[in-house]
N, CA, C and O atoms as a Tripos MOL2 file, in Angstrom:
@<TRIPOS>MOLECULE
protein
  212   211    53     0     0
PROTEIN
NO_CHARGES

@<TRIPOS>ATOM
      1 N           3.4680   17.4880   -5.2350 N.3       1 MET1
      2 CA          3.5400   17.3320   -3.8370 C.3       1 MET1
      3 C           2.1160   16.6880   -3.5890 C.2       1 MET1
      4 O           1.0820   17.0990   -4.1160 O.2       1 MET1
      5 N           2.2020   15.6730   -2.7570 N.am      2 GLY2
      6 CA          0.7370   14.8830   -2.3910 C.3       2 GLY2
      7 C           0.2140   15.3120   -0.8470 C.2       2 GLY2
      8 O           0.6470   16.2560   -0.1860 O.2       2 GLY2
      9 N          -0.5840   14.5860   -0.5490 N.am      3 ASN3
     10 CA         -1.4690   14.9770    0.7240 C.3       3 ASN3
     11 C          -0.6400   13.9910    1.5890 C.2       3 ASN3
     12 O          -0.1500   12.9280    1.2080 O.2       3 ASN3
     13 N          -0.5690   14.6120    2.9770 N.am      4 LEU4
     14 CA          0.0070   13.6080    4.2350 C.3       4 LEU4
     15 C          -1.4050   12.8160    4.5990 C.2       4 LEU4
     16 O          -2.5730   13.1780    4.7380 O.2       4 LEU4
     17 N          -0.6120   11.3880    4.6940 N.am      5 PHE5
     18 CA         -1.6100   10.4350    4.9680 C.3       5 PHE5
     19 C          -0.9660    9.7640    6.2430 C.2       5 PHE5
     20 O           0.2030    9.4250    6.4290 O.2       5 PHE5
     21 N          -2.0850    9.6690    7.0760 N.am      6 SER6
     22 CA         -1.7750    9.0500    8.5930 C.3       6 SER6
     23 C          -2.5150    8.1440    9.0340 C.2       6 SER6
     24 O          -3.7310    8.3000    8.9240 O.2       6 SER6
     25 N          -1.8600    6.6490    9.8080 N.am      7 CYS7
     26 CA         -2.5760    5.8620   10.2730 C.3       7 CYS7
     27 C          -2.2150    5.1960   11.3720 C.2       7 CYS7
     28 O          -1.0640    5.5600   11.6100 O.2       7 CYS7
     29 N          -2.6640    4.1900   12.4140 N.am      8 HIS8
     30 CA         -2.1930    3.6670   13.2600 C.3       8 HIS8
     31 C          -1.6310    2.1960   12.5170 C.2       8 HIS8
     32 O          -2.3070    1.5440   11.7220 O.2       8 HIS8
     33 N          -0.3400    1.8670   12.9360 N.am      9 ILE9
     34 CA          0.0570    0.3790   12.3540 C.3       9 ILE9
     35 C           0.3550   -0.3770   13.4780 C.2       9 ILE9
     36 O           0.6530    0.3250   14.4450 O.2       9 ILE9
     37 N           0.3770   -1.7600   13.7080 N.am     10 ASP10
     38 CA          0.9970   -2.4430   14.8270 C.3      10 ASP10
     39 C           2.5210   -2.2100   14.5020 C.2      10 ASP10
     40 O           3.0750   -1.9650   13.4300 O.2      10 ASP10
     41 N           3.0030   -2.3630   15.7400 N.am     11 GLU11
     42 CA          4.3790   -1.8970   15.8410 C.3      11 GLU11
     43 C           5.5660   -3.1720   15.5280 C.2      11 GLU11
     44 O           6.7670   -3.2090   15.2620 O.2      11 GLU11
     45 N           4.5530   -4.0760   15.7140 N.am     12 GLY12
     46 CA          5.5040   -5.6950   15.0100 C.3      12 GLY12
     47 C           5.6710   -5.2660   13.6870 C.2      12 GLY12
     48 O           6.7820   -5.0960   13.1850 O.2      12 GLY12
     49 N           4.3960   -5.0490   12.9850 N.am     13 ILE13
     50 CA          4.1460   -5.2150   11.3380 C.3      13 ILE13
     51 C           5.0720   -3.9320   11.0160 C.2      13 ILE13
     52 O           5.8590   -4.1190   10.0880 O.2      13 ILE13
     53 N           5.1150   -2.5440   11.6820 N.am     14 LEU14
     54 CA          6.1050   -1.5880   11.0530 C.3      14 LEU14
     55 C           7.2080   -1.8390   11.2330 C.2      14 LEU14
     56 O           7.9930   -1.2620   10.4800 O.2      14 LEU14
     57 N           7.7870   -2.7690   12.2570 N.am     15 GLU15
     58 CA          9.0920   -2.9370   12.6740 C.3      15 GLU15
     59 C           9.6630   -3.5970   11.1620 C.2      15 GLU15
     60 O          10.5650   -3.0630   10.5170 O.2      15 GLU15
     61 N           8.9990   -4.7750   10.7660 N.am     16 LYS16
     62 CA          9.2020   -5.8530    9.6610 C.3      16 LYS16
     63 C           9.3240   -4.7660    8.4280 C.2      16 LYS16
     64 O          10.3360   -4.8380    7.7310 O.2      16 LYS16
     65 N           8.5170   -3.9470    8.1860 N.am     17 PHE17
     66 CA          7.8710   -3.5100    6.9560 C.3      17 PHE17
     67 C           9.4500   -2.3100    6.9600 C.2      17 PHE17
     68 O          10.0360   -2.2410    5.8800 O.2      17 PHE17
     69 N           9.9250   -1.6080    7.9420 N.am     18 ASN18
     70 CA         10.8610   -0.8790    7.8550 C.3      18 ASN18
     71 C          12.2070   -1.6290    7.6360 C.2      18 ASN18
     72 O          13.2110   -1.0760    7.1850 O.2      18 ASN18
     73 N          12.1500   -2.7020    7.9330 N.am     19 LEU19
     74 CA         13.1550   -3.6440    8.2010 C.3      19 LEU19
     75 C          13.5440   -4.0430    6.3660 C.2      19 LEU19
     76 O          14.5860   -3.9110    5.7230 O.2      19 LEU19
     77 N          12.4340   -4.4630    6.0580 N.am     20 ALA20
     78 CA         12.1770   -4.9330    4.3870 C.3      20 ALA20
     79 C          12.4880   -3.6770    3.6430 C.2      20 ALA20
     80 O          13.2270   -3.6870    2.6580 O.2      20 ALA20
     81 N          11.9660   -2.6720    4.0780 N.am     21 LEU21
     82 CA         12.4020   -1.4180    2.9400 C.3      21 LEU21
     83 C          13.7130   -0.9570    3.1020 C.2      21 LEU21
     84 O          14.2170   -0.4430    2.1030 O.2      21 LEU21
     85 N          14.5780   -1.0360    4.4110 N.am     22 MET22
     86 CA         16.0520   -1.1360    4.1280 C.3      22 MET22
     87 C          16.7070   -2.4520    3.3700 C.2      22 MET22
     88 O          17.8240   -2.2530    2.8920 O.2      22 MET22
     89 N          16.2020   -3.6380    3.2210 N.am     23 LEU23
     90 CA         16.8760   -4.5990    2.8590 C.3      23 LEU23
     91 C          16.5930   -4.4190    1.2280 C.2      23 LEU23
     92 O          17.4990   -4.7500    0.4640 O.2      23 LEU23
     93 N          15.4920   -3.9600    0.7480 N.am     24 ASN24
     94 CA         15.5310   -3.5140   -0.6820 C.3      24 ASN24
     95 C          15.9540   -2.2450   -0.8570 C.2      24 ASN24
     96 O          15.9840   -2.0150   -2.0660 O.2      24 ASN24
     97 N          16.3040   -1.2900   -0.2030 N.am     25 LYS25
     98 CA         16.6130   -0.2290   -0.4950 C.3      25 LYS25
     99 C          15.6450    0.8950   -1.2630 C.2      25 LYS25
    100 O          15.9580    1.6290   -2.2000 O.2      25 LYS25
    101 N          14.4190    0.7970   -0.5920 N.am     26 LYS26
    102 CA         13.1850    1.2980   -1.1260 C.3      26 LYS26
    103 C          12.9730    2.4210   -0.0960 C.2      26 LYS26
    104 O          13.3940    2.3690    1.0590 O.2      26 LYS26
    105 N          12.2610    3.4640   -0.6400 N.am     27 GLU27
    106 CA         11.5920    4.3130   -0.0360 C.3      27 GLU27
    107 C          10.1840    4.2030    0.3160 C.2      27 GLU27
    108 O           9.3420    3.8150   -0.4940 O.2      27 GLU27
    109 N           9.8500    4.6220    1.8160 N.am     28 THR28
    110 CA          8.2980    4.4620    2.4150 C.3      28 THR28
    111 C           7.5290    4.7790    1.5820 C.2      28 THR28
    112 O           6.7950    3.8850    1.1610 O.2      28 THR28
    113 N           7.3660    6.3170    0.9440 N.am     29 THR29
    114 CA          6.3910    6.4950    0.4290 C.3      29 THR29
    115 C           6.0610    6.1000   -0.8910 C.2      29 THR29
    116 O           4.8720    6.0610   -1.2080 O.2      29 THR29
    117 N           7.0030    5.7820   -1.7590 N.am     30 LYS30
    118 CA          6.8970    4.9850   -2.8040 C.3      30 LYS30
    119 C           6.1640    3.7900   -2.7320 C.2      30 LYS30
    120 O           5.1960    3.5950   -3.4660 O.2      30 LYS30
    121 N           6.6280    2.8250   -1.7460 N.am     31 VAL31
    122 CA          6.4340    1.3930   -1.8400 C.3      31 VAL31
    123 C           4.7350    1.7270   -1.5770 C.2      31 VAL31
    124 O           3.8580    1.4960   -2.4090 O.2      31 VAL31
    125 N           4.5200    2.3120   -0.2390 N.am     32 ILE32
    126 CA          2.8090    2.4540    0.1770 C.3      32 ILE32
    127 C           2.1070    2.8990   -1.1610 C.2      32 ILE32
    128 O           1.1480    2.2430   -1.5680 O.2      32 ILE32
    129 N           2.5100    3.8760   -1.7780 N.am     33 GLU33
    130 CA          1.6930    4.4230   -3.0190 C.3      33 GLU33
    131 C           1.5880    3.4080   -3.9440 C.2      33 GLU33
    132 O           0.5390    3.1260   -4.5220 O.2      33 GLU33
    133 N           2.8950    2.7160   -4.1410 N.am     34 ARG34
    134 CA          2.4480    1.4740   -5.0110 C.3      34 ARG34
    135 C           1.5090    0.3900   -4.8080 C.2      34 ARG34
    136 O           0.9280   -0.2220   -5.7050 O.2      34 ARG34
    137 N           1.3860    0.1680   -3.3520 N.am     35 TYR35
    138 CA          0.3600   -0.8600   -2.8280 C.3      35 TYR35
    139 C          -0.9490   -0.0650   -2.8810 C.2      35 TYR35
    140 O          -1.8980   -0.7840   -3.1940 O.2      35 TYR35
    141 N          -1.2050    0.9680   -2.7050 N.am     36 MET36
    142 CA         -2.4240    1.6680   -2.6340 C.3      36 MET36
    143 C          -2.8140    1.7800   -3.9910 C.2      36 MET36
    144 O          -3.9820    1.4610   -4.2160 O.2      36 MET36
    145 N          -2.0730    2.1840   -5.0280 N.am     37 VAL37
    146 CA         -2.7130    2.0400   -6.4660 C.3      37 VAL37
    147 C          -2.8020    0.4240   -6.8370 C.2      37 VAL37
    148 O          -3.7540    0.2320   -7.5930 O.2      37 VAL37
    149 N          -2.2810   -0.4520   -6.6070 N.am     38 GLN38
    150 CA         -2.5330   -1.8980   -6.5050 C.3      38 GLN38
    151 C          -3.8750   -2.1570   -6.0300 C.2      38 GLN38
    152 O          -4.7650   -2.6360   -6.7320 O.2      38 GLN38
    153 N          -3.9940   -1.8220   -4.8060 N.am     39 TYR39
    154 CA         -5.3070   -2.2760   -4.1140 C.3      39 TYR39
    155 C          -6.5480   -1.4170   -4.8010 C.2      39 TYR39
    156 O          -7.6260   -1.9850   -4.9740 O.2      39 TYR39
    157 N          -6.3890   -0.1980   -5.1420 N.am     40 ILE40
    158 CA         -7.4400    0.6770   -5.9310 C.3      40 ILE40
    159 C          -7.8930    0.0370   -7.1710 C.2      40 ILE40
    160 O          -9.0720    0.1050   -7.5190 O.2      40 ILE40
    161 N          -6.6450   -0.8250   -8.1170 N.am     41 SER41
    162 CA         -6.8880   -1.2150   -9.1840 C.3      41 SER41
    163 C          -7.9330   -2.5300   -9.0150 C.2      41 SER41
    164 O          -8.9790   -2.7520   -9.6250 O.2      41 SER41
    165 N          -7.2330   -3.3600   -7.9100 N.am     42 THR42
    166 CA         -7.6760   -4.7710   -7.9650 C.3      42 THR42
    167 C          -9.2970   -4.5360   -7.2840 C.2      42 THR42
    168 O         -10.2860   -5.1750   -7.6420 O.2      42 THR42
    169 N          -9.2810   -3.5750   -6.3370 N.am     43 SER43
    170 CA        -10.7540   -3.2330   -5.9510 C.3      43 SER43
    171 C         -11.8930   -2.8860   -6.7500 C.2      43 SER43
    172 O         -13.0700   -3.1900   -6.5580 O.2      43 SER43
    173 N         -11.2490   -2.0300   -7.9160 N.am     44 PHE44
    174 CA        -12.0910   -1.3480   -9.1320 C.3      44 PHE44
    175 C         -12.4540   -2.5270  -10.1330 C.2      44 PHE44
    176 O         -13.5300   -2.5770  -10.7280 O.2      44 PHE44
    177 N         -11.5280   -3.3890  -10.2460 N.am     45 SER45
    178 CA        -11.2640   -4.6480  -11.3960 C.3      45 SER45
    179 C         -12.5080   -5.7020  -10.5870 C.2      45 SER45
    180 O         -13.5180   -6.1270  -11.1480 O.2      45 SER45
    181 N         -12.1790   -5.9220   -9.3960 N.am     46 LYS46
    182 CA        -13.1300   -6.9600   -8.9280 C.3      46 LYS46
    183 C         -14.5590   -6.2160   -8.6630 C.2      46 LYS46
    184 O         -15.5720   -6.9100   -8.5710 O.2      46 LYS46
    185 N         -14.6190   -4.9770   -8.5570 N.am     47 THR47
    186 CA        -16.2100   -4.7220   -8.3420 C.3      47 THR47
    187 C         -16.7860   -4.7290   -9.7120 C.2      47 THR47
    188 O         -17.9400   -5.1440   -9.8170 O.2      47 THR47
    189 N         -16.0650   -4.2730  -10.9350 N.am     48 SER48
    190 CA        -16.6530   -4.3690  -12.2950 C.3      48 SER48
    191 C         -16.8430   -5.5860  -12.5120 C.2      48 SER48
    192 O         -17.9330   -5.7870  -13.0470 O.2      48 SER48
    193 N         -16.1410   -6.6430  -12.2920 N.am     49 GLN49
    194 CA        -16.3430   -7.9290  -12.5380 C.3      49 GLN49
    195 C         -17.8200   -8.5010  -11.8620 C.2      49 GLN49
    196 O         -18.6010   -9.1830  -12.5260 O.2      49 GLN49
    197 N         -18.0180   -8.1920  -10.7340 N.am     50 GLU50
    198 CA        -19.1730   -8.5350   -9.8950 C.3      50 GLU50
    199 C         -20.4210   -7.6850  -10.6820 C.2      50 GLU50
    200 O         -21.4920   -8.2310  -10.9470 O.2      50 GLU50
    201 N         -20.1850   -6.5650  -10.9440 N.am     51 TYR51
    202 CA        -21.3600   -5.7660  -11.6060 C.3      51 TYR51
    203 C         -21.6690   -6.3110  -12.8130 C.2      51 TYR51
    204 O         -22.8370   -6.1930  -13.1840 O.2      51 TYR51
    205 N         -20.7730   -6.9720  -13.6230 N.am     52 LYS52
    206 CA        -21.0570   -7.3080  -14.8240 C.3      52 LYS52
    207 C         -22.2170   -8.9460  -14.9450 C.2      52 LYS52
    208 O         -22.8970   -9.4140  -15.8590 O.2      52 LYS52
    209 N         -21.9770   -9.3180  -13.7060 N.am     53 HIS53
    210 CA        -22.7700  -10.5490  -13.3840 C.3      53 HIS53
    211 C         -23.8450  -10.4100  -12.9760 C.2      53 HIS53
    212 O         -24.5330  -11.3930  -12.6990 O.2      53 HIS53
@<TRIPOS>BOND
     1     1     2 1
     2     2     3 1
     3     3     4 2
     4     3     5 am
     5     5     6 1
     6     6     7 1
     7     7     8 2
     8     7     9 am
     9     9    10 1
    10    10    11 1
    11    11    12 2
    12    11    13 am
    13    13    14 1
    14    14    15 1
    15    15    16 2
    16    15    17 am
    17    17    18 1
    18    18    19 1
    19    19    20 2
    20    19    21 am
    21    21    22 1
    22    22    23 1
    23    23    24 2
    24    23    25 am
    25    25    26 1
    26    26    27 1
    27    27    28 2
    28    27    29 am
    29    29    30 1
    30    30    31 1
    31    31    32 2
    32    31    33 am
    33    33    34 1
    34    34    35 1
    35    35    36 2
    36    35    37 am
    37    37    38 1
    38    38    39 1
    39    39    40 2
    40    39    41 am
    41    41    42 1
    42    42    43 1
    43    43    44 2
    44    43    45 am
    45    45    46 1
    46    46    47 1
    47    47    48 2
    48    47    49 am
    49    49    50 1
    50    50    51 1
    51    51    52 2
    52    51    53 am
    53    53    54 1
    54    54    55 1
    55    55    56 2
    56    55    57 am
    57    57    58 1
    58    58    59 1
    59    59    60 2
    60    59    61 am
    61    61    62 1
    62    62    63 1
    63    63    64 2
    64    63    65 am
    65    65    66 1
    66    66    67 1
    67    67    68 2
    68    67    69 am
    69    69    70 1
    70    70    71 1
    71    71    72 2
    72    71    73 am
    73    73    74 1
    74    74    75 1
    75    75    76 2
    76    75    77 am
    77    77    78 1
    78    78    79 1
    79    79    80 2
    80    79    81 am
    81    81    82 1
    82    82    83 1
    83    83    84 2
    84    83    85 am
    85    85    86 1
    86    86    87 1
    87    87    88 2
    88    87    89 am
    89    89    90 1
    90    90    91 1
    91    91    92 2
    92    91    93 am
    93    93    94 1
    94    94    95 1
    95    95    96 2
    96    95    97 am
    97    97    98 1
    98    98    99 1
    99    99   100 2
   100    99   101 am
   101   101   102 1
   102   102   103 1
   103   103   104 2
   104   103   105 am
   105   105   106 1
   106   106   107 1
   107   107   108 2
   108   107   109 am
   109   109   110 1
   110   110   111 1
   111   111   112 2
   112   111   113 am
   113   113   114 1
   114   114   115 1
   115   115   116 2
   116   115   117 am
   117   117   118 1
   118   118   119 1
   119   119   120 2
   120   119   121 am
   121   121   122 1
   122   122   123 1
   123   123   124 2
   124   123   125 am
   125   125   126 1
   126   126   127 1
   127   127   128 2
   128   127   129 am
   129   129   130 1
   130   130   131 1
   131   131   132 2
   132   131   133 am
   133   133   134 1
   134   134   135 1
   135   135   136 2
   136   135   137 am
   137   137   138 1
   138   138   139 1
   139   139   140 2
   140   139   141 am
   141   141   142 1
   142   142   143 1
   143   143   144 2
   144   143   145 am
   145   145   146 1
   146   146   147 1
   147   147   148 2
   148   147   149 am
   149   149   150 1
   150   150   151 1
   151   151   152 2
   152   151   153 am
   153   153   154 1
   154   154   155 1
   155   155   156 2
   156   155   157 am
   157   157   158 1
   158   158   159 1
   159   159   160 2
   160   159   161 am
   161   161   162 1
   162   162   163 1
   163   163   164 2
   164   163   165 am
   165   165   166 1
   166   166   167 1
   167   167   168 2
   168   167   169 am
   169   169   170 1
   170   170   171 1
   171   171   172 2
   172   171   173 am
   173   173   174 1
   174   174   175 1
   175   175   176 2
   176   175   177 am
   177   177   178 1
   178   178   179 1
   179   179   180 2
   180   179   181 am
   181   181   182 1
   182   182   183 1
   183   183   184 2
   184   183   185 am
   185   185   186 1
   186   186   187 1
   187   187   188 2
   188   187   189 am
   189   189   190 1
   190   190   191 1
   191   191   192 2
   192   191   193 am
   193   193   194 1
   194   194   195 1
   195   195   196 2
   196   195   197 am
   197   197   198 1
   198   198   199 1
   199   199   200 2
   200   199   201 am
   201   201   202 1
   202   202   203 1
   203   203   204 2
   204   203   205 am
   205   205   206 1
   206   206   207 1
   207   207   208 2
   208   207   209 am
   209   209   210 1
   210   210   211 1
   211   211   212 2
@<TRIPOS>SUBSTRUCTURE
     1 MET1         2 RESIDUE 1 A MET
     2 GLY2         6 RESIDUE 1 A GLY
     3 ASN3        10 RESIDUE 1 A ASN
     4 LEU4        14 RESIDUE 1 A LEU
     5 PHE5        18 RESIDUE 1 A PHE
     6 SER6        22 RESIDUE 1 A SER
     7 CYS7        26 RESIDUE 1 A CYS
     8 HIS8        30 RESIDUE 1 A HIS
     9 ILE9        34 RESIDUE 1 A ILE
    10 ASP10       38 RESIDUE 1 A ASP
    11 GLU11       42 RESIDUE 1 A GLU
    12 GLY12       46 RESIDUE 1 A GLY
    13 ILE13       50 RESIDUE 1 A ILE
    14 LEU14       54 RESIDUE 1 A LEU
    15 GLU15       58 RESIDUE 1 A GLU
    16 LYS16       62 RESIDUE 1 A LYS
    17 PHE17       66 RESIDUE 1 A PHE
    18 ASN18       70 RESIDUE 1 A ASN
    19 LEU19       74 RESIDUE 1 A LEU
    20 ALA20       78 RESIDUE 1 A ALA
    21 LEU21       82 RESIDUE 1 A LEU
    22 MET22       86 RESIDUE 1 A MET
    23 LEU23       90 RESIDUE 1 A LEU
    24 ASN24       94 RESIDUE 1 A ASN
    25 LYS25       98 RESIDUE 1 A LYS
    26 LYS26      102 RESIDUE 1 A LYS
    27 GLU27      106 RESIDUE 1 A GLU
    28 THR28      110 RESIDUE 1 A THR
    29 THR29      114 RESIDUE 1 A THR
    30 LYS30      118 RESIDUE 1 A LYS
    31 VAL31      122 RESIDUE 1 A VAL
    32 ILE32      126 RESIDUE 1 A ILE
    33 GLU33      130 RESIDUE 1 A GLU
    34 ARG34      134 RESIDUE 1 A ARG
    35 TYR35      138 RESIDUE 1 A TYR
    36 MET36      142 RESIDUE 1 A MET
    37 VAL37      146 RESIDUE 1 A VAL
    38 GLN38      150 RESIDUE 1 A GLN
    39 TYR39      154 RESIDUE 1 A TYR
    40 ILE40      158 RESIDUE 1 A ILE
    41 SER41      162 RESIDUE 1 A SER
    42 THR42      166 RESIDUE 1 A THR
    43 SER43      170 RESIDUE 1 A SER
    44 PHE44      174 RESIDUE 1 A PHE
    45 SER45      178 RESIDUE 1 A SER
    46 LYS46      182 RESIDUE 1 A LYS
    47 THR47      186 RESIDUE 1 A THR
    48 SER48      190 RESIDUE 1 A SER
    49 GLN49      194 RESIDUE 1 A GLN
    50 GLU50      198 RESIDUE 1 A GLU
    51 TYR51      202 RESIDUE 1 A TYR
    52 LYS52      206 RESIDUE 1 A LYS
    53 HIS53      210 RESIDUE 1 A HIS
């Protein structure tokens, strides 16, 4: 079981996000978690590359 995450999202963006979820038959939590993991990986990779130079 995970932790509860809460944030304020622009209403228009949230509406489109929910529509995209329905169109793709995806679950909110899984999609957001996947994007968070992707962001973490990209951030760490970018920082690592900057540190090497």
